[in-house]
C-alpha positions in Angstrom: 0.0 -0.2 0.0 0.9 3.5 -1.3 -0.2 6.5 0.2 -0.7 10.0 -1.2 -2.0 13.8 -0.9 -4.7 15.1 -2.0 -5.3 19.2 -2.2 -8.9 20.1 -2.5 -9.7 23.2 -4.9 -13.8 22.8 -4.2 -16.2 21.4 -2.8 -15.9 17.3 -4.6 -12.5 18.4 -6.4 -9.0 16.8 -5.1 -6.4 16.8 -6.9 -2.8 15.0 -6.0 0.4 16.6 -5.2 2.3 15.4 -8.0 6.0 14.7 -8.6 8.4 17.2 -10.9 9.0 15.4 -13.8 10.5 18.3 -15.3 7.7 17.4 -18.1 4.7 18.5 -19.8 1.3 18.0 -17.5 0.5 15.0 -19.5 3.4 13.4 -17.9 1.6 14.3 -13.8 2.9 10.9 -12.0 1.0 11.6 -7.5 4.0 12.0 -5.2 3.5 8.3 -3.1 4.7 7.3 0.3 5.4 4.0 2.0 4.4 5.1 5.0 1.6 7.0 6.5 3.4 8.9 8.8 6.0 9.5 5.3 3.4 11.1 3.8 2.1 12.9 7.1 5.0 14.4 7.3 4.7 15.8 3.8 1.7 17.2 4.5 2.4 19.2 7.0 3.8 21.4 5.1 0.9 22.0 2.9 -1.5 22.6 5.5 1.4 25.6 6.8 1.0 26.4 3.6 -3.0 26.6 3.3 -3.4 27.7 6.5 -6.2 24.8 6.8 -6.5 20.5 7.6 -9.7 20.5 6.2 -7.6 21.7 2.3 -4.8 19.3 2.5 -6.2 15.2 3.1 -3.6 11.6 3.4 -5.2 8.7 1.3 -4.1 5.6 0.4 -3.1 5.5 -3.1 -3.9 2.1 -5.5 -2.1 3.1 -8.5 -4.4 0.2 -10.6 -7.6 2.2 -9.2 -6.2 5.8 -10.9 
């Protein structure tokens, strides 16, 4: 199981934080983490930027379901 971070853009509209692949927008790849703690630690910086925990969440990530 991997973990990823999502950011809320609007009600029921969430996007994944993606890796910097150096490519174009068609090559976006979600940033994933082996542990939930690792993802939570990374998400803390985003929560500070947004100033509210409701806009950033850690989720289980399965690339087959995406």
